[in-house]
C-alpha positions in Angstrom: -194.2 142.0 123.2 -192.3 139.1 124.0 -188.8 139.1 125.3 -187.7 138.1 122.3 -189.4 140.8 120.3 -187.8 143.2 123.0 -184.1 141.6 122.6 -184.7 142.1 118.8 -185.7 145.7 119.3 -182.8 146.3 121.7 -180.3 145.1 119.2 -181.8 146.8 116.1 -181.9 150.1 118.2 -178.2 149.6 119.5 -177.0 149.0 115.6 -179.0 152.0 114.6 -177.1 154.2 117.0 -173.6 152.8 116.7 -173.6 153.8 113.0 -175.6 157.1 113.4 -172.5 159.2 113.8 -171.1 158.0 110.5 -174.1 158.0 108.6 -173.9 161.9 110.1 -170.5 162.5 108.5 -171.1 160.8 105.4 -174.4 163.0 104.6 -173.8 166.2 103.1 -170.6 167.7 101.5 -167.3 165.8 102.5 -163.8 167.4 101.9 -162.8 167.0 98.5 -159.6 164.9 97.3 -159.4 162.9 100.2 -157.8 159.3 100.1 -160.3 156.3 100.3 -157.7 154.8 103.1 -158.4 158.4 105.2 -162.1 157.9 104.6 -161.9 154.3 106.1 -160.0 155.8 108.8 -162.7 158.2 109.7 -165.3 156.1 109.5 -163.9 153.7 112.0 -163.1 156.3 114.1 -166.6 157.4 114.2 -168.1 153.8 114.7 -165.6 153.4 117.7 -166.6 156.7 119.3 -170.5 155.5 119.0 -169.8 152.3 120.5 -167.6 153.7 123.3 -170.9 156.4 124.1 -173.1 153.3 124.4 -171.1 151.6 127.0 -172.5 154.0 129.3 -175.7 152.6 128.4 -174.9 149.1 129.0 -174.1 149.9 132.5 -176.7 152.4 133.7 -178.9 149.5 134.9 -182.0 150.1 132.7 -184.0 147.4 133.8 -186.1 147.6 130.5 -182.9 147.3 128.5 -181.4 144.3 130.9 -184.8 142.5 131.0 -184.1 140.5 127.7 -180.7 139.4 128.4 -179.9 139.7 132.1 -177.7 142.1 133.6 -174.8 139.6 133.8 -174.9 139.0 130.1 -174.9 142.7 129.6 -171.9 143.3 131.6 -170.0 140.7 129.7 -171.0 141.8 126.5 -169.9 145.6 127.9 -166.6 144.2 128.5 -166.2 142.4 125.2 -167.3 145.7 123.2 -164.6 147.7 125.0 -162.2 145.4 122.9 -163.9 146.2 120.0 -164.1 149.7 120.4 -160.4 150.1 121.5 -159.7 148.2 118.2 -161.6 150.2 116.0 -160.4 153.5 117.3 -156.5 152.6 116.9 -157.4 151.4 113.5 -158.6 155.3 112.9 -154.9 156.8 113.8 -153.1 153.5 112.0 -154.7 154.0 108.8 -153.9 157.7 108.8 -150.1 157.3 109.5 -150.2 154.5 106.8 -151.9 156.8 104.2 -149.2 159.7 105.1 -146.1 159.6 106.4 -146.3 163.1 107.7 -149.2 162.3 109.9 -146.5 161.1 112.0 -145.6 164.7 113.6 -149.3 165.0 115.0 -147.4 162.8 118.2 -145.4 165.4 119.1 -147.1 167.0 121.9 -145.1 170.3 121.8 -145.9 170.9 118.0 -149.1 169.1 117.0 -152.4 171.3 117.0 -155.0 171.0 119.8 -157.4 168.5 117.9 -154.1 166.0 117.5 -153.6 166.2 121.3 -157.2 165.9 122.2 -157.2 162.7 120.0 -153.9 161.3 121.5 -154.6 161.9 124.8 -158.0 160.3 124.2 -156.2 157.2 123.1 -153.9 156.9 126.0 -156.6 157.1 128.3 -158.6 154.6 126.9 -155.5 152.2 126.8 -155.2 152.9 130.4 -159.3 152.4 131.1 -159.1 148.9 129.4 -155.4 147.9 131.0 -156.7 148.8 134.5 -159.9 146.7 134.0 -158.2 143.9 132.3 -155.2 143.5 134.7 -156.8 145.0 138.2 -156.0 141.9 140.0 -152.2 141.6 138.5 -152.1 145.3 139.4 -153.3 145.1 142.9 -155.8 147.7 142.3 -158.3 147.9 144.7 -161.8 147.4 143.5 -163.0 151.0 144.9 -160.0 152.5 143.1 -160.8 150.7 139.9 -164.5 151.8 140.1 -163.9 155.5 140.6 -161.2 155.7 137.9 -163.1 153.5 135.4 -165.7 156.3 135.6 -163.5 159.1 135.4 -161.4 157.8 132.7 -164.1 157.0 130.7 -165.9 160.4 130.9 -162.3 161.8 129.9 -161.9 159.5 126.8 -165.7 160.7 125.4 -165.0 164.0 126.3 -161.6 164.5 124.3 -162.8 162.7 121.7 -165.7 164.8 120.9 -163.4 168.0 121.3 -161.2 166.3 118.8 -164.1 165.8 116.1 -165.3 169.1 116.9 -162.0 170.7 115.9 -161.3 168.8 113.0 -164.4 170.1 111.7 -164.3 168.2 108.5 -167.4 166.2 109.2 -169.7 168.4 111.5 -169.1 171.8 110.1 -172.8 172.4 108.6 -175.4 173.9 110.9 -177.9 171.1 110.8 -174.8 168.6 111.6 -173.8 170.8 114.4 -177.1 170.8 115.9 -177.3 167.1 115.7 -173.9 166.9 117.0 -175.0 168.8 119.9 -178.1 167.1 120.8 -175.9 163.7 120.6 -173.2 165.3 123.1 -176.3 166.4 125.5 -177.9 163.0 125.5 -174.3 161.7 126.5 -174.1 164.3 129.2 -178.2 163.5 130.3 -177.3 159.7 130.8 -174.5 160.5 132.7 -176.6 162.9 135.0 -179.2 160.3 135.3 -177.0 158.0 136.5 -174.9 160.2 138.9 -177.5 162.6 140.0 -181.2 161.7 139.7 -181.2 158.2 140.4 -179.0 158.9 143.6 -181.5 161.6 144.4 -184.5 159.1 144.3 -182.7 156.8 146.7 -182.1 159.4 149.3 -185.9 158.8 149.7 -185.6 155.2 150.7 -182.7 154.5 153.0 -181.8 151.4 154.5 -180.3 150.7 158.3 -177.9 147.3 158.6 -179.8 145.2 161.2 -178.1 142.5 161.8 -174.4 141.0 160.7 -173.9 137.2 161.5 -171.0 135.1 160.8 -171.6 131.8 158.3 -169.6 129.2 157.5 -166.9 129.8 154.4 -165.7 132.8 155.9 -168.8 134.8 154.8 -171.2 136.8 156.5 -174.7 137.6 155.9 -176.0 141.4 156.4 -179.1 141.9 157.1 -180.5 145.5 155.7 -183.7 146.6 157.1 -186.0 149.5 155.5 -186.0 153.0 157.2 -189.1 155.1 156.4 -190.4 152.9 153.4 -191.9 149.5 152.4 -188.7 147.8 151.2 -188.3 146.1 147.9 -189.8 143.2 146.4 -187.5 141.0 144.6 -187.5 137.5 142.7 -185.3 134.6 144.2 -181.8 134.9 142.6 -181.6 138.4 141.8 -179.2 141.1 143.2 -178.7 144.2 144.3 -175.9 147.2 144.5 -175.3 148.4 147.8 -173.6 151.1 149.5 -172.4 151.3 153.0 -172.1 153.8 155.4 -172.1 156.8 152.7 -174.4 158.7 150.7 -176.2 157.8 147.6 -173.9 159.6 145.7 -170.9 157.9 146.7 -169.0 156.8 143.3 -168.2 153.4 144.8 -171.0 150.6 144.8 -170.8 146.8 145.7 -173.2 144.1 143.5 -174.3 141.4 145.9 -177.0 138.6 145.3 -180.0 138.4 147.7 -179.7 135.3 150.0 -182.9 135.8 151.7 -186.2 134.6 150.8 -188.2 136.7 148.6 -191.4 136.1 150.6 -190.0 138.1 153.7 -193.3 140.1 155.1 -191.2 142.9 156.7 -189.4 144.4 153.4 -186.0 143.3 154.7 -183.0 141.7 152.7 -180.2 139.9 153.3 -177.2 139.5 151.4 -174.2 136.7 152.1 -171.0 138.2 151.5 -167.7 136.2 151.5 -164.6 138.0 152.9 -162.2 137.8 149.9 -160.5 141.3 149.6 -160.9 144.6 149.3 -164.2 146.1 151.1 -165.5 142.1 151.6 -162.7 141.5 154.0 -164.1 144.2 156.2 -167.6 142.9 156.2 -167.9 141.4 159.8 -166.8 145.0 161.3 -170.1 146.7 159.8 -171.7 148.2 162.9 -175.2 147.4 163.4 -177.3 150.6 162.5 -174.8 151.9 159.7 -177.2 153.7 157.3 -177.1 151.8 153.3 -178.6 152.8 150.1 -179.8 149.8 147.8 -179.9 149.7 144.2 -182.1 147.0 143.0 -183.6 144.2 142.3 -181.8 143.4 139.4 -181.0 140.2 137.1 -182.9 137.4 135.7 -181.4 134.7 137.2 -184.5 133.4 138.8 -186.9 130.5 138.4 -190.0 133.2 138.6 -189.0 133.9 135.0 -187.7 130.6 133.8 -190.6 128.3 135.1 -190.1 124.7 134.8 -191.3 121.0 136.5 -187.8 120.9 138.4 -184.7 122.8 138.9 -181.0 121.5 138.9 -179.0 124.3 141.1 -175.0 124.1 140.8 -173.0 126.2 143.3 -169.3 127.0 143.5 -168.2 128.7 146.8 -170.1 131.6 147.6 -172.2 131.1 144.5 -174.6 129.3 146.8 -176.2 132.4 147.6 -178.7 133.2 144.8 -179.5 129.7 144.9 -180.3 129.5 148.8 -182.5 132.5 148.0 -184.3 130.2 145.3 -184.5 127.4 148.1 -185.9 129.4 150.7 -188.5 131.2 148.8 -189.7 127.8 147.3 -189.7 126.7 151.3 -191.8 129.8 152.0 -194.2 129.3 149.1 -194.8 125.3 149.8 -193.4 124.8 146.4 -193.0 120.8 145.9 -191.4 120.9 142.9 -188.4 118.6 142.4 -184.3 120.5 143.2 -181.3 118.7 142.8 -178.5 121.2 144.5 -175.1 120.4 143.8 -172.7 122.4 146.0 -169.1 122.5 145.3 -166.6 123.5 148.2 -163.2 123.0 149.4 -164.2 121.1 152.6 -167.5 120.4 154.4 -166.1 123.3 156.9 -166.3 125.8 153.9 -170.2 125.0 152.9 -172.0 127.9 153.9 -175.8 127.4 155.0 -174.6 123.6 155.6 -177.2 123.0 158.4 -179.6 124.9 156.7 -179.5 123.3 153.7 -179.9 119.7 155.7 -183.0 121.2 157.4 -184.4 122.5 154.1 -184.0 118.8 152.4 -186.6 117.6 155.4 -189.5 120.5 153.7 -188.7 120.3 150.3 -188.4 118.0 147.5 -184.7 118.8 147.6 -181.9 116.9 147.4 -178.4 118.5 148.2 -175.3 116.9 146.7 -171.9 118.1 148.3 -168.7 117.9 146.3 -165.5 118.6 148.1 -161.9 119.0 146.2 -160.2 119.1 149.7 -161.8 116.5 151.5 -161.0 114.8 155.1 -159.8 111.1 154.9 -163.3 110.1 156.3 -165.4 111.8 153.7 -167.5 109.3 151.6 -169.4 111.6 149.5 -168.2 113.2 146.0 -164.6 114.3 145.7 -163.0 116.8 143.2 -164.9 119.0 140.9 -168.4 119.0 139.1 -167.7 117.1 135.9 -170.1 115.3 133.4 -169.7 112.2 135.3 -170.9 113.5 138.5 -174.1 115.3 136.7 -175.1 111.8 135.1 -174.8 110.1 138.7 -177.3 112.5 140.1 -179.3 113.9 137.2 -183.0 113.0 137.5 -185.0 111.2 134.8 -185.7 113.6 132.0 -183.1 115.8 133.0 -183.4 117.9 129.9 -186.7 119.3 131.2 -185.6 120.7 134.0 -184.3 124.3 134.2 -180.5 124.6 135.3 -179.2 127.5 137.2 -175.5 127.7 138.3 -173.5 130.4 140.0 -169.6 130.4 141.0 -166.1 131.1 139.5 -165.8 131.5 135.8 -163.8 128.6 135.3 -166.2 126.2 136.8 -169.1 127.9 134.9 -167.4 127.5 131.7 -167.0 123.8 132.5 -170.8 123.7 133.6 -172.1 125.0 130.3 -170.1 122.9 128.1 -171.2 119.8 129.8 -175.1 120.7 130.0 -175.1 121.7 126.4 -172.5 119.5 124.5 -172.5 116.4 126.8 -176.1 116.3 128.2 -177.9 118.1 125.4 -179.8 120.6 127.6 -181.5 123.1 125.6 -179.7 126.6 125.7 -182.9 128.4 126.9 -182.8 125.9 130.2 -179.1 126.9 131.2 -178.8 130.0 133.2 -175.6 131.4 134.8 -174.6 133.9 137.1 -171.1 134.9 136.4 -171.0 138.1 138.7 -167.7 139.7 137.3 -168.3 143.3 137.0 -164.5 143.9 136.4 
């Protein structure tokens, strides 16, 4: 089956699961004399809950699910659907309150029945979950703390919502519905167990060791991981992995980083280049050699191996050079002579990670590197400012619409690049690949 066919299949299954609880509720006998507004409220609540449950599937890192879309796209979709689910779930009590003023009494935690307490608590925790994700940086919430709290809050929101539905009982009061509801709840628990227990157990058999930590330009560090007692992994240039350093595979906190090494390495080792930007990354340079690590990967479809073309245009901003470095290193090891244009944005030339190696690779590949500096020295004679349409037009090769484009960097830069490529340069959408790497 083609990737398009797989994508259609997964989307159809997603929609089916999203409306399944609603169909379950509508089948069979329903409470008599219920106002239409109440029924609409119930419908929105069921769909909202289903979407919340599906959020776990979206971030469970199933390769078969991610393959047609890319892990990055799925994570961005996960974020947007969180807002959709929140809107549907908030609409559920809002419509109830509009239909019957007495419903407001259910907000009193002292006198309200337990079914209402569970519902209110679930909604409050959902609001906290969304707020801490949307405003994590403004709240100065460390990534590690956010990751743990996000998982705990998600489980609590779903668990309390399921308890609320069970206690209300109107729509799941028939034996066959009880069986289906139990099976659906078991599927949720099974998914949680797979992510938190089964997969970490598999990773116990494939530990890694920090073999080297070396400083790079741009306040970055390259961490080299060597497989311990196994052959390592095979990845495609441009892919990434989730890494746990100094803790066991059951650790709640994991960090995603792109591979910067060549995919043609013969000893199974991998390298990740990490910019010291705060939280965990600020201490990467202090990681002792010999530290045990665990790696979940490879992930992602941001790779020329899955998007073949006559040539490539690579656009990097800051540490976004990392996956693109893996691409050009791999091409050099493979003897790939297809033309490559690399446009690399940095504040200054001193901040350009891999500066010297990129110059050396220009002698081994059909590679041209264009450095774009936003704060250059006065004697800089190259490109200044930021990546824009005029800059790309000056450097793009003839027949540029046939090239494959890979862009990685800060989200604002990628927004501009996507607009320029699609609207100004008329590059077909299937030739534009971006990696936003925003998992919060």
